[in-house]
SERO-4910 file (N, C-alpha, C, O; in steps of 0.05 Angstrom, whole numbers):
BEGIN
 pado doro    nc1    nc2    nc3   cac1   cac2   cac3    cc1    cc2    cc3    oc1    oc2    oc3
  Met    A    106   -302    647     97   -314    622    122   -326    608    143   -314    607
  Glu    A    119   -350    598    141   -363    584    147   -349    557    129   -342    542
  Ile    A    173   -344    552    181   -332    527    180   -353    505    194   -374    507
  Leu    A    166   -347    484    165   -365    461    187   -357    442    183   -337    428
  Thr    A    208   -371    442    231   -362    426    226   -365    396    211   -383    388
  Gly    A    240   -349    381    240   -352    352    261   -373    344    273   -385    362
  Ile    A    264   -377    319    284   -397    311    311   -384    309    313   -360    303
  Pro    A    333   -398    315    360   -387    313    366   -379    284    356   -392    266
  Ile    A    383   -359    281    389   -350    254    404   -371    237    403   -370    213
  Glu    A    417   -390    251    432   -410    236    412   -427    219    421   -439    199
  Lys    A    387   -428    227    368   -445    213    359   -432    187    346   -445    170
  Ile    A    366   -407    182    357   -395    157    380   -392    137    377   -377    117
  Leu    A    402   -405    143    424   -406    123    412   -418     97    399   -439     97
  Val    A    417   -405     75    405   -413     50    426   -418     28    449   -408     30
  Asp    A    419   -433      9    436   -438    -14    431   -416    -34    409   -414    -47
  Asn    A    450   -398    -38    447   -375    -55    444   -383    -84    436   -366   -101
  Asn    A    449   -408    -91    446   -416   -118    417   -422   -125    409   -423   -148
  Cys    A    400   -427   -104    373   -435   -109    354   -411   -109    330   -414   -117
  Asn    A    364   -388   -101    348   -363   -101    321   -367    -87    300   -360    -98
  Asp    A    322   -379    -64    297   -383    -50    303   -384    -20    325   -389    -12
  Val    A    282   -378     -4    286   -379     25    284   -408     34    268   -424     24
  Ser    A    300   -415     54    299   -441     66    270   -447     75    258   -430     88
  Phe    A    260   -470     68    233   -478     76    229   -476    106    208   -469    116
  Asp    A    250   -484    121    248   -484    150    244   -457    162    235   -454    185
  Ala    A    251   -436    147    249   -409    158    222   -396    154    216   -376    166
  Leu    A    205   -407    137    180   -394    130    159   -398    152    160   -418    167
  Asp    A    142   -378    154    121   -378    175    133   -380    203    122   -394    220
  Lys    A    154   -365    207    168   -364    233    178   -335    238    181   -319    219
  Ile    A    183   -330    263    196   -305    271    223   -311    283    225   -327    301
  Ile    A    243   -298    273    271   -303    282    279   -281    301    275   -257    297
  Ile    A    292   -289    323    303   -270    342    332   -263    333    348   -281    330
  Gly    A    337   -238    329    364   -230    321    364   -202    309    344   -190    305
  Asp    A    388   -193    304    393   -167    291    385   -170    262    395   -188    248
  Cys    A    367   -153    252    357   -157    225    378   -155    203    376   -169    183
  Leu    A    399   -138    207    420   -136    187    435   -162    185    442   -171    163
  Val    A    441   -175    207    455   -201    207    437   -222    194    447   -238    178
  Val    A    412   -222    201    394   -242    189    390   -238    160    391   -257    144
  Leu    A    386   -213    151    382   -207    123    405   -217    106    401   -227     83
  Lys    A    429   -215    116    453   -223    100    453   -254     96    468   -263     79
  Lys    A    437   -269    111    436   -298    108    414   -307     89    410   -331     85
  Ile    A    399   -288     78    376   -294     61    385   -291     32    400   -273     25
  Ala    A    377   -309     15    386   -310    -13    376   -285    -28    355   -274    -22
  Thr    A    392   -277    -47    385   -255    -65    360   -262    -82    357   -285    -90
  Asp    A    343   -243    -86    319   -246   -103    302   -269    -94    292   -285   -110
  Ser    A    296   -271    -68    281   -294    -57    255   -286    -43    239   -303    -37
  Ile    A    251   -260    -38    228   -250    -23    209   -235    -42    218   -219    -59
  Asp    A    183   -240    -39    164   -227    -57    156   -199    -47    152   -181    -64
  Leu    A    155   -195    -21    147   -169    -10    160   -164     17    158   -181     35
  Val    A    173   -141     19    183   -132     45    165   -109     54    160    -90     39
  Ile    A    154   -111     78    137    -90     88    143    -87    118    141   -106    133
  Thr    A    151    -62    126    161    -59    153    158    -30    162    155    -12    146
  Ser    A    161    -26    188    161      0    200    184      1    220    181     -8    243
  Pro    A    208     11    212    231     12    230    225     30    254    208     48    252
  Pro    A    240     27    275    237     45    298    242     74    289    261     79    274
  Tyr    A    226     92    298    229    120    291    252    132    307    259    122    328
  Phe    A    264    152    296    288    164    309    282    177    335    267    197    337
  Gln    A    294    167    357    292    178    384    263    184    392    257    205    403
  Gln    A    245    166    385    217    171    390    206    154    414    192    165    431
  Arg    A    213    129    415    201    111    435    222     92    446    243     88    435
  Asp    A    216     81    470    232     61    482    221     33    473    199     26    480
  Tyr    A    237     19    456    229     -7    446    239    -30    463    237    -53    455
  Gly    A    250    -23    486    259    -44    504    286    -55    497    294    -76    507
  Asn    A    302    -41    481    328    -50    473    351    -34    486    374    -36    477
  Gly    A    344    -18    506    365     -1    518    375     20    498    359     33    485
  Asp    A    401     22    497    413     41    478    421     28    452    435     40    436
  Phe    A    413      2    449    421    -13    426    399    -13    405    376    -13    411
  Gly    A    407    -13    380    388    -17    358    381      9    343    386     31    353
  Val    A    369      5    320    360     27    303    340     44    318    323     34    332
  Gly    A    343     71    316    325     89    329    338    102    353    329    123    363
  Asn    A    359     90    364    373    100    388    399    115    381    414    122    399
  Glu    A    404    121    355    428    134    347    429    163    359    408    175    365
  Ala    A    453    174    361    457    200    372    450    222    352    443    244    359
  Thr    A    453    216    326    448    236    305    430    225    283    427    201    279
  Glu    A    417    244    268    401    236    245    418    221    225    409    202    213
  Glu    A    443    231    221    460    219    200    466    190    206    465    173    188
  Glu    A    471    183    232    476    155    240    451    139    235    452    116    226
  Tyr    A    428    150    243    402    136    240    397    129    210    391    106    204
  Leu    A    401    149    193    396    144    165    415    124    153    408    108    136
  Glu    A    440    126    162    461    107    151    453     79    159    454     61    142
  Asn    A    446     75    184    439     48    193    414     37    179    412     14    171
  Leu    A    394     55    175    369     48    162    375     41    133    363     22    123
  Leu    A    392     56    120    397     51     91    413     25     87    410     12     67
  Asn    A    431     18    106    445     -8    105    425    -31    105    428    -50     90
  Ile    A    405    -28    122    385    -49    124    367    -49     99    360    -70     89
  Phe    A    360    -25     90    344    -23     66    358    -35     42    346    -49     25
  Ser    A    384    -31     40    400    -43     18    398    -73     17    396    -85     -4
  Glu    A    399    -85     41    396   -115     42    367   -123     35    363   -144     23
  Cys    A    348   -107     43    320   -113     35    316   -112      5    302   -129     -6
  Val    A    330    -93     -8    329    -92    -37    341   -117    -49    331   -128    -68
  Arg    A    364   -124    -39    378   -147    -49    362   -173    -48    361   -188    -68
  Val    A    348   -178    -26    333   -203    -23    306   -203    -37    294   -224    -40
  Thr    A    297   -180    -46    271   -178    -59    273   -186    -88    292   -178   -102
  Lys    A    253   -201    -98    252   -209   -126    248   -185   -144    238   -164   -135
  Pro    A    256   -187   -170    250   -165   -189    221   -159   -192    213   -137   -200
  Thr    A    204   -179   -186    175   -175   -187    163   -166   -161    139   -162   -159
  Gly    A    180   -162   -141    171   -155   -115    171   -125   -109    176   -109   -126
  Ala    A    166   -118    -83    165    -90    -75    176    -89    -46    175   -108    -31
  Ile    A    184    -65    -39    194    -59    -12    178    -36     -1    178    -14    -13
  Val    A    165    -39     22    149    -18     34    161    -11     61    164    -28     79
  Phe    A    167     15     64    177     25     90    158     47    100    152     66     86
  Asn    A    150     44    125    134     64    139    151     78    160    163     65    177
  Leu    A    153    105    158    169    120    176    153    144    187    136    155    173
  Gly    A    160    152    212    148    175    223    168    197    226    192    192    226
  Asp    A    159    222    227    177    245    228    184    252    257    173    239    276
  Lys    A    201    271    260    212    278    286    216    309    288    228    321    270
  Tyr    A    206    320    310    212    349    315    239    350    329    244    337    349
  Ile    A    258    366    318    284    371    329    287    401    332    287    416    312
  Asn    A    291    410    356    294    439    362    269    454    352    272    477    342
  Gly    A    246    442    355    221    455    348    214    455    319    194    467    311
  Ala    A    229    441    302    224    440    273    223    412    263    238    395    272
  Leu    A    204    406    245    203    379    233    229    374    217    238    391    202
  Ser    A    239    350    221    264    343    208    260    332    180    279    333    164
  Leu    A    236    323    174    230    310    148    247    285    143    255    278    121
  Leu    A    252    270    165    268    246    163    257    225    143    272    213    129
  Pro    A    230    220    143    220    201    123    228    208     94    234    190     78
  Tyr    A    228    233     88    233    242     60    263    242     55    272    237     32
  Lys    A    279    248     75    308    246     72    316    217     66    333    211     50
  Phe    A    302    198     81    307    170     76    299    162     47    315    149     33
  Ala    A    275    170     39    266    162     12    284    173    -10    289    159    -29
  Ile    A    293    197     -7    311    209    -27    337    193    -29    347    187    -50
  Lys    A    349    187     -6    374    172     -5    369    143    -16    387    132    -28
  Ala    A    346    132    -11    340    105    -19    341    101    -49    347     79    -59
  Ile    A    334    122    -64    333    119    -93    358    131   -107    359    131   -132
  Glu    A    377    141    -91    400    154   -104    417    135   -120    427    143   -141
  Asp    A    420    110   -111    437     91   -126    423     78   -150    435     61   -163
  Lys    A    398     85   -154    382     75   -177    377     45   -176    368     34   -197
  Lys    A    381     32   -154    374      4   -152    344     -1   -148    334    -22   -154
  Val    A    330     20   -139    301     19   -136    290     46   -146    304     66   -148
  Phe    A    264     45   -151    250     71   -157    225     71   -140    215     51   -131
  Leu    A    215     95   -135    192     99   -117    166     98   -133    162    115   -151
  Ile    A    149     78   -127    124     75   -141    104     95   -131     92    111   -146
  Asn    A    100     95   -105     80    112    -92     89    119    -64    104    104    -51
  Gln    A     80    142    -54     80    148    -26     51    147    -17     35    165    -24
  Ile    A     43    127     -2     16    125      8     15    140     35     31    134     53
  Thr    A     -3    158     37     -6    173     62    -27    160     80    -50    157     72
  Trp    A    -18    153    104    -36    142    124    -48    166    139    -34    181    153
  Ser    A    -74    169    136    -89    190    150   -102    178    175   -119    161    173
  Lys    A    -92    186    199   -101    174    224   -128    186    232   -131    210    235
  Leu    A   -147    168    237   -173    177    245   -174    185    275   -192    199    284
  Asn    A   -154    175    290   -153    181    319   -124    188    326   -112    174    343
  Pro    A   -112    210    315    -85    216    321    -81    224    351    -99    232    364
  Thr    A    -56    220    360    -50    227    388    -51    257    391    -38    272    377
  Pro    A    -68    267    410    -70    296    414    -45    307    427    -33    295    445
  Arg    A    -36    330    417    -13    343    428    -22    369    442    -42    381    435
  Gln    A     -6    377    461    -14    401    477      0    426    467     -5    448    478
  Asp    A     16    424    446     30    448    435     10    466    421     -2    458    400
  Lys    A      6    490    431    -14    508    419     -3    523    395    -18    538    382
  Arg    A     22    518    387     33    531    364     40    512    342     55    518    323
  Lys    A     29    488    343     32    469    322      6    453    318     -8    447    338
  Leu    A      1    445    294    -22    428    288    -16    399    296      8    391    296
  Ile    A    -36    384    301    -32    355    308    -23    340    283    -35    343    262
  Gln    A     -2    324    287      7    307    265    -12    283    262    -16    267    280
  Ala    A    -25    282    238    -45    261    234    -39    244    210    -56    229    201
  Thr    A    -15    246    199     -8    230    175     20    218    178     37    228    192
  Glu    A     24    196    164     50    183    161     53    171    133     33    162    122
  Pro    A     77    171    122     80    160     95     87    130     96    102    121    113
  Phe    A     77    115     76     86     88     70     99     90     42     84     95     22
  Phe    A    125     87     40    139     88     14    140     61      1    148     41     14
  Ile    A    131     60    -24    131     34    -39    153     36    -61    151     53    -79
  Phe    A    173     19    -58    195     18    -77    194     -8    -93    184    -28    -83
  Ala    A    205     -8   -117    207    -32   -134    234    -33   -147    247    -12   -151
  Lys    A    243    -57   -154    269    -61   -167    267    -60   -197    287    -54   -211
  Ser    A    244    -67   -208    240    -67   -237    212    -59   -244    195    -57   -226
  Lys    A    207    -55   -269    180    -47   -278    161    -71   -278    137    -68   -285
  Asn    A    171    -95   -272    154   -119   -272    142   -125   -244    134   -148   -239
  Tyr    A    141   -106   -227    131   -111   -200    102   -118   -201     86   -109   -218
  His    A     94   -136   -182     66   -145   -180     49   -122   -169     57   -109   -149
  Phe    A     26   -117   -181      9    -94   -172    -20   -101   -179    -29    -98   -202
  Asp    A    -35   -110   -158    -62   -119   -162    -81    -97   -153    -93    -97   -131
  Leu    A    -85    -77   -171   -101    -54   -164   -130    -61   -158   -142    -48   -141
  Glu    A   -140    -80   -173   -168    -88   -169   -174    -99   -141   -195    -95   -130
  Asn    A   -154   -113   -130   -158   -125   -104   -153   -106    -81   -161   -111    -58
  Tyr    A   -140    -83    -86   -134    -63    -66   -160    -48    -58   -173    -36    -76
  Leu    A   -167    -48    -33   -192    -34    -23   -217    -44    -37   -236    -29    -42
  Lys    A   -216    -70    -45   -239    -81    -60   -265    -80    -45   -286    -78    -56
  His    A   -263    -82    -18   -288    -81     -2   -303    -55     -5   -327    -54     -3
  Leu    A   -288    -33    -10   -301     -8    -15   -316     -8    -42   -337      4    -44
  Asp    A   -304    -21    -62   -318    -23    -88   -344    -39    -84   -364    -32    -95
  Asp    A   -342    -62    -70   -365    -79    -66   -387    -64    -51   -411    -66    -58
  Leu    A   -380    -49    -30   -400    -33    -15   -413    -12    -33   -437     -8    -32
  Asn    A   -396      0    -50   -406     21    -67   -426     10    -87   -447     23    -92
  Lys    A   -420    -13    -99   -438    -25   -118   -464    -35   -106   -485    -33   -118
  Ser    A   -462    -46    -82   -485    -57    -69   -505    -36    -60   -529    -41    -56
  Ser    A   -495    -11    -58   -513     11    -49   -526     26    -72   -541     44    -68
  Lys    A   -519     18    -96   -529     32   -120   -559     26   -125   -567      3   -122
  Ser    A   -574     46   -132   -602     42   -138   -605     35   -168   -586     37   -184
  Lys    A   -629     25   -175   -634     18   -203   -633     42   -221   -643     63   -214
  Pro    A   -620     40   -245   -618     62   -264   -645     73   -272   -665     58   -274
  Ser    A   -647     99   -276   -672    112   -284   -679    105   -313   -661    101   -329
  Asp    A   -704    103   -319   -713     98   -347   -707    122   -364   -707    120   -389
  Lys    A   -701    145   -352   -694    170   -367   -665    172   -373   -656    192   -383
  Leu    A   -649    152   -365   -620    153   -368   -613    158   -398   -622    143   -415
  Gly    A   -597    178   -403   -587    184   -430   -605    202   -446   -598    211   -468
  Lys    A   -630    208   -436   -649    224   -451   -637    251   -459   -641    261   -482
  Gln    A   -623    264   -440   -612    290   -446   -591    289   -468   -589    307   -485
  Tyr    A   -575    267   -469   -555    265   -489   -568    261   -517   -558    271   -537
  Phe    A   -590    246   -518   -604    243   -544   -613    270   -554   -610    276   -578
  Glu    A   -623    287   -537   -631    314   -545   -608    331   -554   -610    346   -573
  Leu    A   -585    328   -540   -562    344   -548   -551    335   -575   -542    351   -591
  Ile    A   -552    309   -580   -544    299   -607   -561    311   -629   -550    320   -649
  Glu    A   -587    311   -625   -605    322   -645   -600    351   -650   -603    361   -673
  Asn    A   -593    366   -629   -590    395   -632   -561    403   -639   -555    427   -641
  Ser    A   -544    383   -642   -516    389   -647   -511    395   -677   -529    392   -693
  Asp    A   -486    403   -683   -479    408   -711   -465    384   -724   -452    387   -745
  Leu    A   -468    361   -712   -456    337   -724   -469    330   -751   -492    337   -756
  Glu    A   -453    316   -767   -464    307   -793   -484    285   -788   -485    273   -766
  Ile    A   -501    279   -807   -523    260   -804   -511    232   -796   -522    219   -778
  Ser    A   -489    224   -810   -477    198   -804   -466    197   -776   -466    177   -762
  Gln    A   -455    220   -767   -443    221   -740   -465    220   -719   -462    207   -698
  Lys    A   -488    233   -724   -510    232   -705   -521    203   -703   -527    194   -681
  Glu    A   -522    189   -725   -532    162   -725   -513    144   -708   -522    128   -692
  Thr    A   -487    147   -712   -467    131   -697   -468    138   -667   -466    121   -650
  Ala    A   -472    164   -661   -473    173   -633   -497    161   -619   -495    153   -596
  Arg    A   -520    161   -633   -545    150   -621   -541    120   -615   -549    110   -594
  Lys    A   -529    106   -635   -525     77   -631   -506     71   -608   -511     54   -592
  Ser    A   -484     87   -606   -465     83   -584   -478     90   -557   -472     77   -537
  Leu    A   -495    110   -557   -509    118   -533   -528     96   -523   -529     91   -500
  Gln    A   -542     84   -542   -561     63   -535   -545     39   -523   -555     26   -504
  Glu    A   -522     33   -534   -506     10   -525   -496     15   -496   -497     -4   -480
  Val    A   -487     39   -491   -476     45   -464   -499     46   -443   -494     39   -420
  Ile    A   -522     55   -451   -545     55   -432   -553     27   -425   -559     21   -402
  Leu    A   -553      9   -445   -558    -20   -440   -538    -32   -421   -544    -48   -404
  Ala    A   -512    -24   -424   -491    -34   -407   -495    -26   -378   -489    -41   -360
  Val    A   -506     -2   -374   -512      7   -346   -535     -9   -335   -533    -19   -312
  His    A   -556    -13   -350   -579    -29   -341   -572    -58   -336   -584    -71   -318
  Asn    A   -552    -69   -350   -544    -96   -346   -523    -99   -324   -515   -121   -317
  Gly    A   -515    -77   -312   -496    -77   -290   -467    -81   -299   -450    -86   -282
  Glu    A   -462    -78   -325   -435    -81   -334   -417    -57   -327   -393    -60   -323
  Ile    A   -429    -33   -326   -415     -9   -317   -433      6   -299   -457      1   -298
  Asp    A   -422     25   -284   -438     40   -264   -452     63   -277   -476     68   -272
  Ser    A   -439     78   -295   -451    101   -308   -433    110   -331   -414     95   -338
  Phe    A   -438    133   -342   -422    142   -365   -425    172   -368   -442    185   -356
  Arg    A   -407    184   -383   -408    212   -391   -404    213   -422   -390    197   -433
  Met    A   -417    232   -434   -415    235   -463   -406    264   -469   -416    283   -458
  Lys    A   -387    267   -487   -378    293   -496   -384    295   -526   -377    277   -542
  Ile    A   -397    317   -534   -405    321   -562   -392    345   -573   -391    366   -560
  Lys    A   -381    343   -597   -366    364   -610   -384    389   -613   -407    388   -622
  Gly    A   -373    412   -605   -387    437   -608   -405    444   -584   -415    466   -582
  Ile    A   -409    424   -566   -426    428   -543   -410    427   -517   -413    444   -499
  His    A   -393    407   -515   -377    403   -491   -347    411   -495   -337    410   -518
  Lys    A   -334    420   -474   -306    426   -476   -290    400   -481   -298    379   -473
  Glu    A   -267    404   -495   -250    381   -500   -237    373   -474   -235    388   -454
  Ala    A   -227    348   -473   -213    337   -450   -186    351   -447   -176    364   -465
  Tyr    A   -174    348   -423   -148    361   -418   -132    342   -400   -142    322   -390
  Gly    A   -106    348   -397    -89    332   -379    -85    305   -391    -81    302   -416
  Gly    A    -85    284   -375    -79    257   -383   -100    246   -402    -94    226   -417
  Met    A   -124    257   -403   -145    248   -421   -144    262   -448   -160    255   -466
  Glu    A   -126    280   -452   -127    299   -474   -125    284   -501   -141    290   -520
  Gly    A   -106    266   -504   -100    255   -530   -123    239   -543   -135    248   -562
  Gly    A   -129    215   -532   -148    197   -544   -176    208   -544   -190    206   -564
  Arg    A   -185    220   -522   -213    231   -521   -217    253   -542   -237    253   -556
  Asn    A   -198    271   -543   -201    293   -562   -200    283   -591   -213    294   -609
  Asn    A   -183    263   -596   -182    252   -624   -209    239   -631   -218    242   -654
  Gln    A   -222    226   -612   -249    214   -617   -269    236   -623   -286    234   -641
  Ile    A   -268    258   -608   -287    280   -612   -282    292   -640   -302    298   -654
  Arg    A   -257    297   -647   -251    310   -673   -258    291   -696   -267    301   -717
  Asn    A   -253    265   -693   -257    247   -716   -286    237   -718   -296    234   -740
  Asn    A   -299    232   -694   -325    220   -694   -347    239   -687   -371    234   -691
  Gly    A   -339    262   -675   -359    282   -667   -368    278   -638   -383    294   -627
  Phe    A   -359    256   -624   -367    251   -597   -347    231   -584   -332    218   -598
  Thr    A   -349    228   -558   -335    207   -543   -352    200   -519   -366    216   -508
  Ile    A   -350    175   -511   -365    165   -488   -345    155   -467   -327    138   -473
  Ile    A   -347    164   -443   -330    156   -421   -345    137   -403   -364    145   -390
  Lys    A   -337    112   -402   -350     92   -385   -339     93   -357   -314     94   -353
  Ile    A   -356     92   -337   -349     94   -309   -355     67   -296   -379     59   -295
  Leu    A   -335     53   -286   -339     26   -276   -353     26   -248   -364      6   -241
  Gly    A   -351     47   -234   -364     49   -208   -345     42   -185   -354     42   -162
  Asn    A   -320     35   -191   -301     30   -169   -292     56   -157   -290     77   -169
  Lys    A   -285     54   -131   -273     77   -118   -247     83   -131   -232     65   -140
  Leu    A   -240    109   -133   -214    117   -142   -193    106   -123   -194    111    -99
  Lys    A   -173     92   -133   -152     81   -117   -130    102   -113   -111    104   -129
  Lys    A   -133    118    -92   -115    141    -88    -92    133    -69    -93    112    -56
  Asp    A    -72    151    -68    -49    146    -51    -54    157    -23    -37    169    -10
  Leu    A    -78    152    -13    -87    160     14   -104    138     25   -122    128     12
  Ile    A    -99    131     50   -115    110     63   -120    119     92   -102    127    106
  Glu    A   -146    117     99   -154    126    126   -157    102    144   -168     81    137
  Ser    A   -147    105    169   -149     83    188   -143     94    216   -127    113    218
  Pro    A   -155     83    236   -147     91    264   -119     81    270   -109     62    258
  Val    A   -107     93    290    -83     82    302    -91     56    316   -111     55    330
  Glu    A    -75     35    312    -82      9    323    -81      9    354    -61     19    365
  Met    A   -101     -1    366   -102     -4    395   -109    -33    401   -132    -40    403
  Thr    A    -88    -49    406    -92    -78    410    -91    -84    439    -71    -78    453
  Lys    A   -111    -97    449   -113   -104    478    -90   -123    485    -83   -142    471
  Asp    A    -78   -117    508    -56   -133    520    -31   -134    503    -15   -152    506
  Asn    A    -28   -115    484     -4   -113    468     14    -92    479      7    -68    479
  Gln    A     37   -100    489     55    -82    503     74    -67    484     89    -50    493
  His    A     73    -73    459     90    -59    440     81    -30    438     57    -25    436
  Pro    A    100    -11    438     92     17    439     83     29    412     73     52    412
  Ala    A     87     15    390     80     27    364     69      5    345     85     -6    330
  Val    A     44      0    347     31    -21    330     18     -7    306     -1      8    309
  Tyr    A     28    -13    282     14      0    259    -10    -16    251    -13    -39    258
  Pro    A    -28     -4    235    -55    -15    231    -55    -41    214    -44    -41    192
  Leu    A    -67    -62    224    -70    -86    209    -85    -81    183    -78    -93    163
  Tyr    A   -105    -64    184   -121    -57    160   -103    -48    137   -106    -57    115
  Ile    A    -85    -29    142    -68    -18    121    -50    -40    111    -46    -42     86
  Ile    A    -38    -55    129    -19    -75    120    -32    -97    103    -21   -106     83
  Gln    A    -56   -105    111    -71   -124     94    -76   -113     67    -74   -127     47
  Glu    A    -84    -88     65    -90    -76     38    -64    -75     21    -65    -79     -3
  Leu    A    -42    -68     34    -17    -67     19     -8    -95     10      3    -98    -12
  Ile    A    -12   -115     27     -5   -142     19    -23   -151     -4    -13   -165    -23
  Lys    A    -48   -144     -4    -66   -151    -26    -58   -137    -52    -60   -148    -74
  Leu    A    -48   -113    -49    -40    -97    -72    -14   -108    -85    -11   -108   -109
  Leu    A      5   -117    -68     32   -121    -77     41   -150    -77     65   -156    -82
  Ser    A     23   -169    -72     31   -197    -71      8   -215    -79    -15   -207    -81
  Lys    A     14   -241    -82     -6   -261    -88     -6   -282    -66     12   -283    -49
  Glu    A    -27   -299    -65    -27   -321    -46     -3   -338    -49      7   -343    -71
  Asn    A      8   -347    -26     32   -364    -24     58   -349    -29     80   -361    -27
  Asp    A     57   -323    -35     81   -307    -36     94   -304     -9     80   -308     11
  Val    A    119   -298     -8    134   -295     18    136   -265     25    146   -249     10
  Val    A    126   -259     49    126   -231     59    145   -230     83    143   -245    101
  Leu    A    164   -211     81    185   -208    102    181   -182    116    177   -161    104
  Asp    A    184   -183    143    185   -159    159    210   -160    177    211   -175    196
  Pro    A    230   -144    170    255   -144    185    254   -130    212    272   -134    229
  Phe    A    233   -114    217    228   -102    243    201   -111    252    182    -96    252
  Cys    A    199   -136    260    173   -149    263    156   -138    286    131   -138    284
  Gly    A    169   -128    307    154   -116    329    134   -136    341    141   -158    349
  Ser    A    109   -127    342     88   -144    353     75   -162    333     55   -176    339
  Gly    A     86   -163    308     78   -184    289     55   -177    270     44   -195    258
  Thr    A     49   -151    268     25   -144    251     29   -153    223     10   -163    211
  Thr    A     53   -149    211     57   -158    183     53   -188    180     41   -197    161
  Cys    A     63   -203    199     61   -232    198     32   -241    201     23   -259    187
  Val    A     17   -228    219    -11   -234    223    -27   -228    197    -43   -244    189
  Ala    A    -21   -205    185    -35   -198    160    -28   -218    138    -46   -226    123
  Ala    A     -3   -226    136      5   -245    115     -9   -272    119    -19   -284    100
  Lys    A    -10   -281    144    -24   -306    150    -54   -304    144    -66   -323    133
  Asn    A    -66   -281    151    -94   -277    145   -100   -281    115   -120   -292    108
  Leu    A    -81   -271     99    -85   -270     70    -72   -293     55    -68   -292     31
  Lys    A    -65   -315     69    -54   -339     58    -27   -334     43    -22   -345     22
  Arg    A    -11   -317     55     17   -313     46     35   -327     66     28   -331     89
  Lys    A     59   -334     57     80   -343     75     93   -318     88     95   -297     75
  Tyr    A    102   -321    112    114   -298    125    141   -305    138    146   -328    144
  Leu    A    158   -285    141    183   -288    155    187   -262    171    190   -241    158
  Gly    A    189   -264    197    193   -240    214    220   -241    227    231   -262    233
  Val    A    231   -217    232    256   -215    247    252   -195    269    243   -172    264
  Glu    A    259   -202    293    255   -183    316    277   -188    336    284   -211    343
  Ile    A    289   -166    346    312   -168    364    303   -172    393    319   -181    409
  Asn    A    279   -165    399    269   -166    427    252   -191    431    231   -194    419
  Pro    A    261   -210    448    247   -235    452    219   -231    463    201   -247    457
  Glu    A    214   -210    478    187   -206    489    167   -200    467    144   -208    468
  Tyr    A    176   -185    447    158   -179    424    153   -204    407    131   -207    395
  Val    A    173   -222    406    168   -247    391    147   -263    405    130   -276    392
  Asn    A    147   -263    431    126   -276    447     98   -264    440     79   -279    436
  Ile    A     96   -238    440     71   -224    433     62   -233    405     39   -239    400
  Ser    A     81   -233    386     75   -239    358     64   -268    356     44   -273    342
  Asn    A     78   -286    369     69   -314    367     42   -319    379     26   -335    369
  Glu    A     36   -305    401     10   -307    413    -12   -296    394    -33   -308    391
  Arg    A     -6   -274    381    -25   -262    361    -29   -281    338    -51   -285    328
  Leu    A     -7   -294    328     -9   -312    305    -26   -337    312    -38   -348    294
  Lys    A    -26   -345    337    -43   -368    344    -73   -361    341    -89   -380    338
  Gln    A    -80   -336    343   -108   -328    344   -117   -316    318   -138   -303    317
  Val    A   -102   -320    296   -109   -307    271   -136   -316    261   -141   -340    257
  Thr    A   -153   -297    256   -179   -301    241   -183   -276    225   -184   -254    235
  Phe    A   -187   -280    199   -189   -257    181   -217   -244    183   -237   -257    180
  Thr    A   -217   -218    188   -241   -202    187   -235   -176    171   -216   -162    178
  Gln    A   -251   -171    151   -246   -147    135   -256   -122    150   -280   -120    155
  Glu    A   -238   -104    158   -246    -80    171   -256    -60    150   -246    -60    127
  Leu    A   -275    -43    157   -286    -24    138   -283      4    148   -293     11    170
  Phe    A   -268     20    133   -266     49    139   -273     63    113   -257     64     94
  Val    A   -297     74    112   -308     86     87   -309    116     88   -317    129     69
***
């Protein structure tokens, strides 16, 4: 098979005064050492970095003894990884984010906690802060034969940001699950809210408070029937326990001042720091570690906008670039192995967006 080469790194030399990536470099995969390439990219020019570096002494990526992941010690591995991470931070815009996915390693029979050692060191210099650790729960983890250990079925995706102005589109993240949830809802019952009307009448609220509570209850019931909200909860003074935790302040003040509070429920799925997906199994893909297109697409939707630039310094088989192209983002990949560039370019030729559903 003919190797489809990436563009030479000389083509991505940029003018650091313009704070932007060279136009010629976008929507391409570059063959080269990612640290060398990253140093040629302008400061504050990338909207989103999302990548999965080689895991420490885990797999043969076809680079012999060269490259990240082949170090003799954990300390060397972390040092090399953090040098690359530092350049990723530099090239990312203040409104952007940096996502690193790492797997752990058993050393002498014990988990090393390498992903967490990396995350702790990554925030030590205060140039970035950790927004979330998203846990990937694998629906089809690799079975292990060790009878004295549980199967590893999770991996972390660490999301870092440079400033509090990072882009974060929570509504667009896992939106297909919200749409499925809403489409499966049945028509509200005509008895909706009846129990709350009875509780208001039997409560110790003042007459004016009861009148206000009934009016507010009628309004929220109408909102449910009109499809504006999914449902609601009502708390009435003297009948229900007060709120606690993060809801304590405002909710309890409403109960104390008005005699009640109404909690509107939009019907969206809770956007948790957990995402379930199978391990990717791509036909005819010879790369040994392909992370899920589904997860990468959801992270790109969460952390970027259309036409933003998405960079993957460890491009591998091109999943990040494929996801970016699917979602109408610009992409820039860096990969040291020409064979994987060939795989990536073939995948990019066949891009067609299909929303995968894992509910």
